Predicted model as a PDB file, atoms N, CA, C, CB and O in Angstrom, pLDDT in the B-factor column:
MODEL        1                                                                  
ATOM      1  N   GLN A   1      14.103 -18.789  10.707  1.00 54.00           N  
ATOM      2  CA  GLN A   1      15.046 -18.411  11.778  1.00 54.00           C  
ATOM      3  C   GLN A   1      15.079 -16.655  12.920  1.00 54.00           C  
ATOM      4  CB  GLN A   1      16.407 -18.538  10.812  1.00 54.00           C  
ATOM      5  O   GLN A   1      15.492 -16.421  14.056  1.00 54.00           O  
ATOM      6  N   ARG A   2      14.258 -15.588  11.584  1.00 76.00           N  
ATOM      7  CA  ARG A   2      14.042 -14.827  11.787  1.00 76.00           C  
ATOM      8  C   ARG A   2      12.031 -14.216  11.610  1.00 76.00           C  
ATOM      9  CB  ARG A   2      15.156 -14.464  11.182  1.00 76.00           C  
ATOM     10  O   ARG A   2      11.347 -14.526  10.635  1.00 76.00           O  
ATOM     11  N   TRP A   3      11.598 -13.509  12.591  1.00 84.00           N  
ATOM     12  CA  TRP A   3      10.513 -13.227  12.850  1.00 84.00           C  
ATOM     13  C   TRP A   3      10.365 -12.001  12.778  1.00 84.00           C  
ATOM     14  CB  TRP A   3      10.172 -13.662  13.788  1.00 84.00           C  
ATOM     15  O   TRP A   3      10.816 -11.346  13.718  1.00 84.00           O  
ATOM     16  N   TRP A   4       9.773 -11.368  11.787  1.00 83.00           N  
ATOM     17  CA  TRP A   4       9.217 -10.154  10.883  1.00 83.00           C  
ATOM     18  C   TRP A   4       8.000  -9.496  11.802  1.00 83.00           C  
ATOM     19  CB  TRP A   4       8.563 -10.760   9.226  1.00 83.00           C  
ATOM     20  O   TRP A   4       7.053 -10.218  12.113  1.00 83.00           O  
ATOM     21  N   ASN A   5       8.050  -7.986  12.267  1.00 85.00           N  
ATOM     22  CA  ASN A   5       6.845  -7.509  12.932  1.00 85.00           C  
ATOM     23  C   ASN A   5       6.620  -6.298  11.775  1.00 85.00           C  
ATOM     24  CB  ASN A   5       7.074  -6.992  14.722  1.00 85.00           C  
ATOM     25  O   ASN A   5       7.448  -5.738  11.058  1.00 85.00           O  
ATOM     26  N   VAL A   6       4.971  -6.105  11.904  1.00 85.00           N  
ATOM     27  CA  VAL A   6       4.838  -5.531  11.184  1.00 85.00           C  
ATOM     28  C   VAL A   6       3.943  -4.113  11.925  1.00 85.00           C  
ATOM     29  CB  VAL A   6       4.403  -6.405  10.185  1.00 85.00           C  
ATOM     30  O   VAL A   6       2.884  -4.480  12.433  1.00 85.00           O  
ATOM     31  N   GLY A   7       4.192  -2.733  12.038  1.00 83.00           N  
ATOM     32  CA  GLY A   7       3.740  -1.970  12.591  1.00 83.00           C  
ATOM     33  C   GLY A   7       4.556  -1.200  13.673  1.00 83.00           C  
ATOM     34  O   GLY A   7       5.583  -1.788  14.013  1.00 83.00           O  
ATOM     35  N   SER A   8       4.265   0.237  14.411  1.00 81.00           N  
ATOM     36  CA  SER A   8       4.670   1.018  14.632  1.00 81.00           C  
ATOM     37  C   SER A   8       5.257   2.446  13.663  1.00 81.00           C  
ATOM     38  CB  SER A   8       5.209   0.384  15.210  1.00 81.00           C  
ATOM     39  O   SER A   8       4.643   2.835  12.670  1.00 81.00           O  
ATOM     40  N   TRP A   9       6.591   3.132  14.192  1.00 77.00           N  
ATOM     41  CA  TRP A   9       6.970   4.093  13.274  1.00 77.00           C  
ATOM     42  C   TRP A   9       8.131   3.667  12.107  1.00 77.00           C  
ATOM     43  CB  TRP A   9       7.441   5.233  14.128  1.00 77.00           C  
ATOM     44  O   TRP A   9       8.442   4.386  11.158  1.00 77.00           O  
ATOM     45  N   GLN A  10       8.503   2.787  12.301  1.00 81.00           N  
ATOM     46  CA  GLN A  10       9.501   1.924  11.494  1.00 81.00           C  
ATOM     47  C   GLN A  10       9.220   1.341  10.216  1.00 81.00           C  
ATOM     48  CB  GLN A  10       9.850   0.872  12.207  1.00 81.00           C  
ATOM     49  O   GLN A  10       9.730   1.187   9.106  1.00 81.00           O  
ATOM     50  N   THR A  11       8.071   1.061  10.933  1.00 85.00           N  
ATOM     51  CA  THR A  11       7.229   0.132   9.173  1.00 85.00           C  
ATOM     52  C   THR A  11       6.099   0.914   8.807  1.00 85.00           C  
ATOM     53  CB  THR A  11       6.360  -1.797   9.367  1.00 85.00           C  
ATOM     54  O   THR A  11       6.156   1.772   7.926  1.00 85.00           O  
ATOM     55  N   VAL A  12       4.621   0.526   9.740  1.00 88.00           N  
ATOM     56  CA  VAL A  12       3.628   1.069   9.060  1.00 88.00           C  
ATOM     57  C   VAL A  12       3.034   2.238  10.203  1.00 88.00           C  
ATOM     58  CB  VAL A  12       2.559  -0.152   8.545  1.00 88.00           C  
ATOM     59  O   VAL A  12       2.138   1.768  10.904  1.00 88.00           O  
ATOM     60  N   ARG A  13       3.315   3.390  10.442  1.00 88.00           N  
ATOM     61  CA  ARG A  13       3.176   4.173  11.330  1.00 88.00           C  
ATOM     62  C   ARG A  13       1.635   4.372  11.462  1.00 88.00           C  
ATOM     63  CB  ARG A  13       3.973   5.296  11.076  1.00 88.00           C  
ATOM     64  O   ARG A  13       0.808   4.233  10.561  1.00 88.00           O  
ATOM     65  N   GLY A  14       1.367   4.789  12.998  1.00 84.00           N  
ATOM     66  CA  GLY A  14      -0.157   4.577  13.366  1.00 84.00           C  
ATOM     67  C   GLY A  14      -0.257   3.170  13.989  1.00 84.00           C  
ATOM     68  O   GLY A  14      -0.383   3.293  15.207  1.00 84.00           O  
ATOM     69  N   VAL A  15      -0.248   2.064  13.660  1.00 86.00           N  
ATOM     70  CA  VAL A  15      -0.577   0.780  14.005  1.00 86.00           C  
ATOM     71  C   VAL A  15       0.374   0.279  14.807  1.00 86.00           C  
ATOM     72  CB  VAL A  15      -0.778  -0.023  12.960  1.00 86.00           C  
ATOM     73  O   VAL A  15       1.563   0.116  14.531  1.00 86.00           O  
ATOM     74  N   THR A  16      -0.266   0.005  15.951  1.00 86.00           N  
ATOM     75  CA  THR A  16       0.293  -1.069  16.746  1.00 86.00           C  
ATOM     76  C   THR A  16       1.545  -2.275  16.684  1.00 86.00           C  
ATOM     77  CB  THR A  16      -0.664  -1.627  16.839  1.00 86.00           C  
ATOM     78  O   THR A  16       1.419  -3.342  16.084  1.00 86.00           O  
ATOM     79  N   ALA A  17       2.769  -1.849  17.442  1.00 85.00           N  
ATOM     80  CA  ALA A  17       3.904  -2.775  17.169  1.00 85.00           C  
ATOM     81  C   ALA A  17       3.564  -3.857  16.862  1.00 85.00           C  
ATOM     82  CB  ALA A  17       4.738  -2.974  18.081  1.00 85.00           C  
ATOM     83  O   ALA A  17       3.041  -4.387  17.842  1.00 85.00           O  
ATOM     84  N   GLY A  18       3.572  -4.620  15.859  1.00 82.00           N  
ATOM     85  CA  GLY A  18       3.574  -6.293  15.783  1.00 82.00           C  
ATOM     86  C   GLY A  18       2.111  -6.950  15.849  1.00 82.00           C  
ATOM     87  O   GLY A  18       1.751  -8.073  16.203  1.00 82.00           O  
ATOM     88  N   SER A  19       1.319  -5.705  15.324  1.00 83.00           N  
ATOM     89  CA  SER A  19      -0.110  -5.977  14.879  1.00 83.00           C  
ATOM     90  C   SER A  19      -0.325  -7.400  13.986  1.00 83.00           C  
ATOM     91  CB  SER A  19      -0.579  -4.675  13.958  1.00 83.00           C  
ATOM     92  O   SER A  19      -1.167  -8.281  14.160  1.00 83.00           O  
ATOM     93  N   ARG A  20       0.860  -7.294  12.855  1.00 86.00           N  
ATOM     94  CA  ARG A  20       1.410  -8.561  12.258  1.00 86.00           C  
ATOM     95  C   ARG A  20       2.602  -8.846  12.305  1.00 86.00           C  
ATOM     96  CB  ARG A  20       1.212  -8.696  11.104  1.00 86.00           C  
ATOM     97  O   ARG A  20       3.554  -8.103  12.065  1.00 86.00           O  
ATOM     98  N   ARG A  21       2.611 -10.392  12.746  1.00 87.00           N  
ATOM     99  CA  ARG A  21       4.065 -10.808  12.353  1.00 87.00           C  
ATOM    100  C   ARG A  21       3.918 -12.560  11.922  1.00 87.00           C  
ATOM    101  CB  ARG A  21       5.268 -10.494  13.882  1.00 87.00           C  
ATOM    102  O   ARG A  21       3.004 -13.352  12.155  1.00 87.00           O  
ATOM    103  N   GLY A  22       5.118 -12.724  11.271  1.00 89.00           N  
ATOM    104  CA  GLY A  22       5.334 -13.911  10.510  1.00 89.00           C  
ATOM    105  C   GLY A  22       6.727 -13.793   9.814  1.00 89.00           C  
ATOM    106  O   GLY A  22       7.350 -12.748   9.629  1.00 89.00           O  
ATOM    107  N   PRO A  23       7.054 -14.907   9.505  1.00 90.00           N  
ATOM    108  CA  PRO A  23       8.359 -15.416   9.028  1.00 90.00           C  
ATOM    109  C   PRO A  23       8.510 -14.630   7.688  1.00 90.00           C  
ATOM    110  CB  PRO A  23       8.402 -17.107   8.838  1.00 90.00           C  
ATOM    111  O   PRO A  23       9.681 -14.681   7.313  1.00 90.00           O  
ATOM    112  N   ALA A  24       7.658 -13.875   6.794  1.00 88.00           N  
ATOM    113  CA  ALA A  24       8.128 -13.168   5.719  1.00 88.00           C  
ATOM    114  C   ALA A  24       7.046 -11.829   5.695  1.00 88.00           C  
ATOM    115  CB  ALA A  24       8.152 -14.175   4.309  1.00 88.00           C  
ATOM    116  O   ALA A  24       5.846 -11.923   5.955  1.00 88.00           O  
ATOM    117  N   PHE A  25       7.726 -10.624   5.338  1.00 87.00           N  
ATOM    118  CA  PHE A  25       7.210  -9.681   5.302  1.00 87.00           C  
ATOM    119  C   PHE A  25       7.172  -8.903   3.987  1.00 87.00           C  
ATOM    120  CB  PHE A  25       7.643  -9.173   6.205  1.00 87.00           C  
ATOM    121  O   PHE A  25       8.134  -9.022   3.227  1.00 87.00           O  
ATOM    122  N   TRP A  26       6.072  -8.060   3.628  1.00 87.00           N  
ATOM    123  CA  TRP A  26       6.279  -6.564   2.723  1.00 87.00           C  
ATOM    124  C   TRP A  26       6.025  -5.523   3.243  1.00 87.00           C  
ATOM    125  CB  TRP A  26       5.531  -6.348   1.581  1.00 87.00           C  
ATOM    126  O   TRP A  26       5.509  -5.531   4.361  1.00 87.00           O  
ATOM    127  N   MET A  27       6.334  -4.236   2.536  1.00 89.00           N  
ATOM    128  CA  MET A  27       6.319  -2.901   3.032  1.00 89.00           C  
ATOM    129  C   MET A  27       6.036  -1.904   2.404  1.00 89.00           C  
ATOM    130  CB  MET A  27       7.240  -2.595   3.441  1.00 89.00           C  
ATOM    131  O   MET A  27       6.808  -2.146   1.476  1.00 89.00           O  
ATOM    132  N   GLY A  28       5.590  -0.997   2.126  1.00 91.00           N  
ATOM    133  CA  GLY A  28       5.736   0.131   0.862  1.00 91.00           C  
ATOM    134  C   GLY A  28       5.601   1.610   1.791  1.00 91.00           C  
ATOM    135  O   GLY A  28       4.943   1.777   2.818  1.00 91.00           O  
ATOM    136  N   ARG A  29       6.306   2.425   1.184  1.00 93.00           N  
ATOM    137  CA  ARG A  29       5.854   3.219   2.010  1.00 93.00           C  
ATOM    138  C   ARG A  29       6.227   5.021   0.901  1.00 93.00           C  
ATOM    139  CB  ARG A  29       6.777   2.809   3.727  1.00 93.00           C  
ATOM    140  O   ARG A  29       7.243   5.152   0.218  1.00 93.00           O  
ATOM    141  N   ALA A  30       5.266   5.982   1.015  1.00 95.00           N  
ATOM    142  CA  ALA A  30       5.156   7.086  -0.212  1.00 95.00           C  
ATOM    143  C   ALA A  30       5.106   8.218   0.837  1.00 95.00           C  
ATOM    144  CB  ALA A  30       3.636   6.998  -1.435  1.00 95.00           C  
ATOM    145  O   ALA A  30       4.545   8.018   1.914  1.00 95.00           O  
ATOM    146  N   GLU A  31       5.610   9.260   0.581  1.00 94.00           N  
ATOM    147  CA  GLU A  31       5.940  10.562   1.596  1.00 94.00           C  
ATOM    148  C   GLU A  31       6.319  11.802   0.744  1.00 94.00           C  
ATOM    149  CB  GLU A  31       7.302  10.243   2.684  1.00 94.00           C  
ATOM    150  O   GLU A  31       7.411  12.097   0.259  1.00 94.00           O  
ATOM    151  N   ALA A  32       4.958  12.541   0.681  1.00 95.00           N  
ATOM    152  CA  ALA A  32       5.511  14.079   0.276  1.00 95.00           C  
ATOM    153  C   ALA A  32       5.502  15.395   0.596  1.00 95.00           C  
ATOM    154  CB  ALA A  32       5.233  14.341  -0.558  1.00 95.00           C  
ATOM    155  O   ALA A  32       4.587  16.080   1.052  1.00 95.00           O  
ATOM    156  N   GLU A  33       6.878  15.744   0.241  1.00 91.00           N  
ATOM    157  CA  GLU A  33       7.111  17.031   1.187  1.00 91.00           C  
ATOM    158  C   GLU A  33       7.237  18.269   0.493  1.00 91.00           C  
ATOM    159  CB  GLU A  33       8.379  16.928   2.028  1.00 91.00           C  
ATOM    160  O   GLU A  33       7.838  18.294  -0.581  1.00 91.00           O  
ATOM    161  N   TRP A  34       6.641  19.503   1.081  1.00 88.00           N  
ATOM    162  CA  TRP A  34       6.556  20.370   0.619  1.00 88.00           C  
ATOM    163  C   TRP A  34       7.715  21.398   1.439  1.00 88.00           C  
ATOM    164  CB  TRP A  34       5.190  20.579   0.550  1.00 88.00           C  
ATOM    165  O   TRP A  34       7.879  21.805   2.589  1.00 88.00           O  
ATOM    166  N   ALA A  35       8.360  21.536   0.177  1.00 83.00           N  
ATOM    167  CA  ALA A  35       9.999  22.276   1.378  1.00 83.00           C  
ATOM    168  C   ALA A  35       9.821  24.214   0.681  1.00 83.00           C  
ATOM    169  CB  ALA A  35      12.682  21.107   0.508  1.00 83.00           C  
ATOM    170  O   ALA A  35      10.845  24.897   0.662  1.00 83.00           O  
ATOM    171  N   ARG A  36       8.751  24.702   0.293  1.00 80.00           N  
ATOM    172  CA  ARG A  36       8.468  25.755   0.149  1.00 80.00           C  
ATOM    173  C   ARG A  36       8.802  26.569   1.322  1.00 80.00           C  
ATOM    174  CB  ARG A  36       7.339  25.748  -0.229  1.00 80.00           C  
ATOM    175  O   ARG A  36       8.865  27.791   1.191  1.00 80.00           O  
ATOM    176  N   TYR A  37       8.950  26.196   2.085  1.00 76.00           N  
ATOM    177  CA  TYR A  37       8.585  26.950   3.675  1.00 76.00           C  
ATOM    178  C   TYR A  37       9.953  27.071   4.255  1.00 76.00           C  
ATOM    179  CB  TYR A  37       7.495  25.922   4.893  1.00 76.00           C  
ATOM    180  O   TYR A  37      10.819  26.275   3.892  1.00 76.00           O  
ATOM    181  N   GLU A  38      10.273  28.198   5.310  1.00 77.00           N  
ATOM    182  CA  GLU A  38      11.971  27.299   5.547  1.00 77.00           C  
ATOM    183  C   GLU A  38      11.391  27.169   7.002  1.00 77.00           C  
ATOM    184  CB  GLU A  38      13.994  28.378   5.328  1.00 77.00           C  
ATOM    185  O   GLU A  38      12.310  26.489   7.460  1.00 77.00           O  
ATOM    186  N   ARG A  39      10.520  27.332   8.067  1.00 82.00           N  
ATOM    187  CA  ARG A  39      10.587  26.930   9.192  1.00 82.00           C  
ATOM    188  C   ARG A  39       9.229  25.656   9.282  1.00 82.00           C  
ATOM    189  CB  ARG A  39      10.547  28.284  10.151  1.00 82.00           C  
ATOM    190  O   ARG A  39       9.301  25.104  10.380  1.00 82.00           O  
ATOM    191  N   VAL A  40       8.545  25.323   8.779  1.00 86.00           N  
ATOM    192  CA  VAL A  40       7.484  24.591   8.346  1.00 86.00           C  
ATOM    193  C   VAL A  40       7.227  23.939   6.983  1.00 86.00           C  
ATOM    194  CB  VAL A  40       6.605  25.306   8.543  1.00 86.00           C  
ATOM    195  O   VAL A  40       7.082  24.603   5.956  1.00 86.00           O  
ATOM    196  N   ARG A  41       7.182  22.655   7.029  1.00 87.00           N  
ATOM    197  CA  ARG A  41       7.721  21.824   6.004  1.00 87.00           C  
ATOM    198  C   ARG A  41       6.334  21.104   5.980  1.00 87.00           C  
ATOM    199  CB  ARG A  41       9.194  20.905   6.333  1.00 87.00           C  
ATOM    200  O   ARG A  41       6.543  20.050   6.581  1.00 87.00           O  
ATOM    201  N   PRO A  42       4.964  21.134   5.575  1.00 89.00           N  
ATOM    202  CA  PRO A  42       3.748  20.186   5.373  1.00 89.00           C  
ATOM    203  C   PRO A  42       4.586  19.020   4.938  1.00 89.00           C  
ATOM    204  CB  PRO A  42       2.500  20.685   4.204  1.00 89.00           C  
ATOM    205  O   PRO A  42       5.757  19.170   4.588  1.00 89.00           O  
ATOM    206  N   VAL A  43       3.799  17.508   4.968  1.00 91.00           N  
ATOM    207  CA  VAL A  43       3.833  16.182   4.819  1.00 91.00           C  
ATOM    208  C   VAL A  43       2.721  15.588   4.637  1.00 91.00           C  
ATOM    209  CB  VAL A  43       4.365  15.649   5.704  1.00 91.00           C  
ATOM    210  O   VAL A  43       1.699  15.773   5.298  1.00 91.00           O  
ATOM    211  N   ALA A  44       2.909  14.605   3.438  1.00 95.00           N  
ATOM    212  CA  ALA A  44       1.643  13.743   4.039  1.00 95.00           C  
ATOM    213  C   ALA A  44       2.846  12.518   3.139  1.00 95.00           C  
ATOM    214  CB  ALA A  44      -0.607  14.160   3.360  1.00 95.00           C  
ATOM    215  O   ALA A  44       3.839  12.556   2.413  1.00 95.00           O  
ATOM    216  N   PHE A  45       1.489  11.045   4.106  1.00 94.00           N  
ATOM    217  CA  PHE A  45       2.423   9.897   4.207  1.00 94.00           C  
ATOM    218  C   PHE A  45       1.144   8.828   3.626  1.00 94.00           C  
ATOM    219  CB  PHE A  45       3.193   9.582   6.017  1.00 94.00           C  
ATOM    220  O   PHE A  45      -0.075   8.994   3.616  1.00 94.00           O  
ATOM    221  N   ALA A  46       1.980   7.704   3.167  1.00 95.00           N  
ATOM    222  CA  ALA A  46       0.849   6.505   2.967  1.00 95.00           C  
ATOM    223  C   ALA A  46       2.066   5.252   3.388  1.00 95.00           C  
ATOM    224  CB  ALA A  46      -0.011   6.365   0.947  1.00 95.00           C  
ATOM    225  O   ALA A  46       3.180   5.148   2.874  1.00 95.00           O  
ATOM    226  N   ASP A  47       1.541   4.468   4.351  1.00 92.00           N  
ATOM    227  CA  ASP A  47       2.025   2.698   4.878  1.00 92.00           C  
ATOM    228  C   ASP A  47       1.240   1.960   4.600  1.00 92.00           C  
ATOM    229  CB  ASP A  47       2.212   2.255   6.345  1.00 92.00           C  
ATOM    230  O   ASP A  47       0.058   2.034   4.936  1.00 92.00           O  
ATOM    231  N   ALA A  48       1.696   1.183   3.994  1.00 89.00           N  
ATOM    232  CA  ALA A  48       1.015  -0.204   4.119  1.00 89.00           C  
ATOM    233  C   ALA A  48       2.284  -1.403   4.393  1.00 89.00           C  
ATOM    234  CB  ALA A  48       0.077  -0.546   2.539  1.00 89.00           C  
ATOM    235  O   ALA A  48       3.504  -1.308   4.260  1.00 89.00           O  
ATOM    236  N   GLY A  49       1.423  -2.530   4.824  1.00 88.00           N  
ATOM    237  CA  GLY A  49       2.649  -3.486   5.527  1.00 88.00           C  
ATOM    238  C   GLY A  49       1.716  -4.948   5.397  1.00 88.00           C  
ATOM    239  O   GLY A  49       0.518  -4.934   5.683  1.00 88.00           O  
ATOM    240  N   TRP A  50       2.255  -5.916   5.038  1.00 88.00           N  
ATOM    241  CA  TRP A  50       2.006  -7.053   5.406  1.00 88.00           C  
ATOM    242  C   TRP A  50       3.200  -8.199   6.341  1.00 88.00           C  
ATOM    243  CB  TRP A  50       1.592  -7.471   4.152  1.00 88.00           C  
ATOM    244  O   TRP A  50       4.423  -8.171   6.203  1.00 88.00           O  
ATOM    245  N   ALA A  51       2.581  -8.947   7.080  1.00 88.00           N  
ATOM    246  CA  ALA A  51       3.400 -10.118   7.478  1.00 88.00           C  
ATOM    247  C   ALA A  51       2.844 -11.677   7.919  1.00 88.00           C  
ATOM    248  CB  ALA A  51       4.104  -9.601   8.590  1.00 88.00           C  
ATOM    249  O   ALA A  51       1.925 -11.685   8.738  1.00 88.00           O  
ATOM    250  N   GLY A  52       3.213 -12.647   7.556  1.00 87.00           N  
ATOM    251  CA  GLY A  52       2.458 -13.821   7.535  1.00 87.00           C  
ATOM    252  C   GLY A  52       3.513 -14.907   6.686  1.00 87.00           C  
ATOM    253  O   GLY A  52       4.499 -14.493   6.076  1.00 87.00           O  
ATOM    254  N   ARG A  53       3.108 -16.445   6.759  1.00 87.00           N  
ATOM    255  CA  ARG A  53       3.699 -16.998   6.371  1.00 87.00           C  
ATOM    256  C   ARG A  53       4.061 -16.894   5.099  1.00 87.00           C  
ATOM    257  CB  ARG A  53       3.406 -17.724   6.687  1.00 87.00           C  
ATOM    258  O   ARG A  53       3.740 -15.830   4.568  1.00 87.00           O  
ATOM    259  N   ARG A  54       4.803 -17.902   4.243  1.00 85.00           N  
ATOM    260  CA  ARG A  54       4.951 -17.209   2.689  1.00 85.00           C  
ATOM    261  C   ARG A  54       3.829 -17.580   2.004  1.00 85.00           C  
ATOM    262  CB  ARG A  54       6.254 -17.689   1.756  1.00 85.00           C  
ATOM    263  O   ARG A  54       3.206 -17.054   1.082  1.00 85.00           O  
ATOM    264  N   ALA A  55       3.624 -19.095   2.945  1.00 87.00           N  
ATOM    265  CA  ALA A  55       2.131 -19.958   1.760  1.00 87.00           C  
ATOM    266  C   ALA A  55       0.978 -18.822   1.926  1.00 87.00           C  
ATOM    267  CB  ALA A  55       1.204 -22.002   2.565  1.00 87.00           C  
ATOM    268  O   ALA A  55      -0.143 -19.145   1.533  1.00 87.00           O  
ATOM    269  N   ASP A  56       1.087 -18.010   2.267  1.00 85.00           N  
ATOM    270  CA  ASP A  56      -0.023 -17.332   2.769  1.00 85.00           C  
ATOM    271  C   ASP A  56      -0.263 -15.741   1.626  1.00 85.00           C  
ATOM    272  CB  ASP A  56       0.394 -16.997   4.608  1.00 85.00           C  
ATOM    273  O   ASP A  56      -1.313 -15.108   1.511  1.00 85.00           O  
ATOM    274  N   TRP A  57       1.058 -15.451   0.932  1.00 78.00           N  
ATOM    275  CA  TRP A  57       1.576 -14.537   0.044  1.00 78.00           C  
ATOM    276  C   TRP A  57       0.197 -14.001  -0.888  1.00 78.00           C  
ATOM    277  CB  TRP A  57       2.835 -15.301  -0.852  1.00 78.00           C  
ATOM    278  O   TRP A  57      -0.059 -12.804  -1.012  1.00 78.00           O  
ATOM    279  N   GLY A  58      -0.622 -15.081  -1.504  1.00 78.00           N  
ATOM    280  CA  GLY A  58      -1.336 -14.534  -2.172  1.00 78.00           C  
ATOM    281  C   GLY A  58      -2.759 -13.881  -1.528  1.00 78.00           C  
ATOM    282  O   GLY A  58      -3.666 -13.320  -2.142  1.00 78.00           O  
ATOM    283  N   GLN A  59      -2.630 -14.168   0.033  1.00 78.00           N  
ATOM    284  CA  GLN A  59      -3.973 -13.365   0.490  1.00 78.00           C  
ATOM    285  C   GLN A  59      -3.568 -12.364   1.256  1.00 78.00           C  
ATOM    286  CB  GLN A  59      -5.046 -14.158   1.308  1.00 78.00           C  
ATOM    287  O   GLN A  59      -4.378 -12.055   2.131  1.00 78.00           O  
ATOM    288  N   ALA A  60      -2.128 -11.469   1.203  1.00 73.00           N  
ATOM    289  CA  ALA A  60      -1.621 -10.550   1.224  1.00 73.00           C  
ATOM    290  C   ALA A  60      -2.002  -9.317   0.890  1.00 73.00           C  
ATOM    291  CB  ALA A  60      -0.933 -10.788   0.849  1.00 73.00           C  
ATOM    292  O   ALA A  60      -1.624  -8.385   1.600  1.00 73.00           O  
ATOM    293  N   PHE A  61      -2.838  -9.067  -0.276  1.00 72.00           N  
ATOM    294  CA  PHE A  61      -3.433  -8.129  -1.130  1.00 72.00           C  
ATOM    295  C   PHE A  61      -4.772  -8.187  -1.100  1.00 72.00           C  
ATOM    296  CB  PHE A  61      -3.035  -8.243  -2.383  1.00 72.00           C  
ATOM    297  O   PHE A  61      -5.453  -7.434  -1.796  1.00 72.00           O  
ATOM    298  N   ARG A  62      -5.461  -9.386  -0.023  1.00 73.00           N  
ATOM    299  CA  ARG A  62      -6.974  -9.393   0.223  1.00 73.00           C  
ATOM    300  C   ARG A  62      -7.025  -7.928   1.378  1.00 73.00           C  
ATOM    301  CB  ARG A  62      -7.591 -11.201   1.031  1.00 73.00           C  
ATOM    302  O   ARG A  62      -6.124  -7.523   2.113  1.00 73.00           O  
ATOM    303  N   ARG A  63      -8.758  -7.251   1.135  1.00 68.00           N  
ATOM    304  CA  ARG A  63      -9.146  -6.618   2.227  1.00 68.00           C  
ATOM    305  C   ARG A  63      -8.718  -7.051   3.577  1.00 68.00           C  
ATOM    306  CB  ARG A  63     -10.372  -6.603   2.176  1.00 68.00           C  
ATOM    307  O   ARG A  63      -8.809  -8.245   3.862  1.00 68.00           O  
ATOM    308  N   ALA A  64      -8.274  -6.226   4.409  1.00 69.00           N  
ATOM    309  CA  ALA A  64      -8.145  -6.748   5.405  1.00 69.00           C  
ATOM    310  C   ALA A  64      -7.114  -7.711   6.426  1.00 69.00           C  
ATOM    311  CB  ALA A  64      -8.879  -7.046   5.179  1.00 69.00           C  
ATOM    312  O   ALA A  64      -7.172  -8.122   7.584  1.00 69.00           O  
ATOM    313  N   ALA A  65      -6.011  -7.824   5.121  1.00 77.00           N  
ATOM    314  CA  ALA A  65      -4.891  -8.999   5.231  1.00 77.00           C  
ATOM    315  C   ALA A  65      -3.400  -7.983   5.916  1.00 77.00           C  
ATOM    316  CB  ALA A  65      -4.527  -9.865   3.239  1.00 77.00           C  
ATOM    317  O   ALA A  65      -2.515  -8.250   6.729  1.00 77.00           O  
ATOM    318  N   GLY A  66      -3.657  -7.040   5.277  1.00 82.00           N  
ATOM    319  CA  GLY A  66      -2.513  -6.313   5.907  1.00 82.00           C  
ATOM    320  C   GLY A  66      -2.594  -5.082   6.689  1.00 82.00           C  
ATOM    321  O   GLY A  66      -3.613  -5.008   7.376  1.00 82.00           O  
ATOM    322  N   VAL A  67      -1.762  -4.067   6.766  1.00 85.00           N  
ATOM    323  CA  VAL A  67      -2.207  -3.118   7.480  1.00 85.00           C  
ATOM    324  C   VAL A  67      -1.727  -1.440   6.770  1.00 85.00           C  
ATOM    325  CB  VAL A  67      -1.628  -3.501   8.969  1.00 85.00           C  
ATOM    326  O   VAL A  67      -0.586  -1.114   6.443  1.00 85.00           O  
ATOM    327  N   GLN A  68      -3.070  -0.526   6.671  1.00 86.00           N  
ATOM    328  CA  GLN A  68      -2.136   0.521   6.206  1.00 86.00           C  
ATOM    329  C   GLN A  68      -2.521   1.570   6.618  1.00 86.00           C  
ATOM    330  CB  GLN A  68      -1.934   0.668   4.914  1.00 86.00           C  
ATOM    331  O   GLN A  68      -3.662   1.534   7.079  1.00 86.00           O  
ATOM    332  N   SER A  69      -1.762   3.008   6.654  1.00 90.00           N  
ATOM    333  CA  SER A  69      -2.038   4.250   7.214  1.00 90.00           C  
ATOM    334  C   SER A  69      -1.409   5.724   6.271  1.00 90.00           C  
ATOM    335  CB  SER A  69      -1.371   4.104   8.734  1.00 90.00           C  
ATOM    336  O   SER A  69      -0.498   6.075   5.520  1.00 90.00           O  
ATOM    337  N   ALA A  70      -2.260   6.062   6.742  1.00 92.00           N  
ATOM    338  CA  ALA A  70      -2.038   7.478   5.975  1.00 92.00           C  
ATOM    339  C   ALA A  70      -2.363   8.806   6.987  1.00 92.00           C  
ATOM    340  CB  ALA A  70      -3.164   7.550   4.552  1.00 92.00           C  
ATOM    341  O   ALA A  70      -3.265   8.891   7.820  1.00 92.00           O  
ATOM    342  N   GLY A  71      -1.384   9.756   6.657  1.00 93.00           N  
ATOM    343  CA  GLY A  71      -1.330  11.030   7.221  1.00 93.00           C  
ATOM    344  C   GLY A  71      -0.587  12.179   6.581  1.00 93.00           C  
ATOM    345  O   GLY A  71       0.131  12.298   5.589  1.00 93.00           O  
ATOM    346  N   ALA A  72      -1.091  13.075   7.645  1.00 93.00           N  
ATOM    347  CA  ALA A  72      -0.454  14.469   7.220  1.00 93.00           C  
ATOM    348  C   ALA A  72       0.438  15.230   7.990  1.00 93.00           C  
ATOM    349  CB  ALA A  72      -1.388  15.356   7.003  1.00 93.00           C  
ATOM    350  O   ALA A  72      -0.104  15.383   9.084  1.00 93.00           O  
ATOM    351  N   GLY A  73       1.293  15.663   7.977  1.00 88.00           N  
ATOM    352  CA  GLY A  73       1.650  16.470   9.664  1.00 88.00           C  
ATOM    353  C   GLY A  73       2.367  17.667   8.993  1.00 88.00           C  
ATOM    354  O   GLY A  73       2.838  18.571   9.684  1.00 88.00           O  
TER     355      GLY A  73                                                      
ENDMDL                                                                          
END                                                                             
């Protein structure tokens, strides 16, 4: 009944919204922020996600099956 979309700032930043979609999904996010400065707070991040059929879950970790992004700001 539900269709998951992976991509966009809500899931994997820097990836086109809906680039992966399906009835099941997983997503992971890591962020590191340096609050040493008052006005500027550098941050680094990494995101990863996958969406597809549950039967294809074993392929979710293969190269190019999911989407990943990393960046700093």
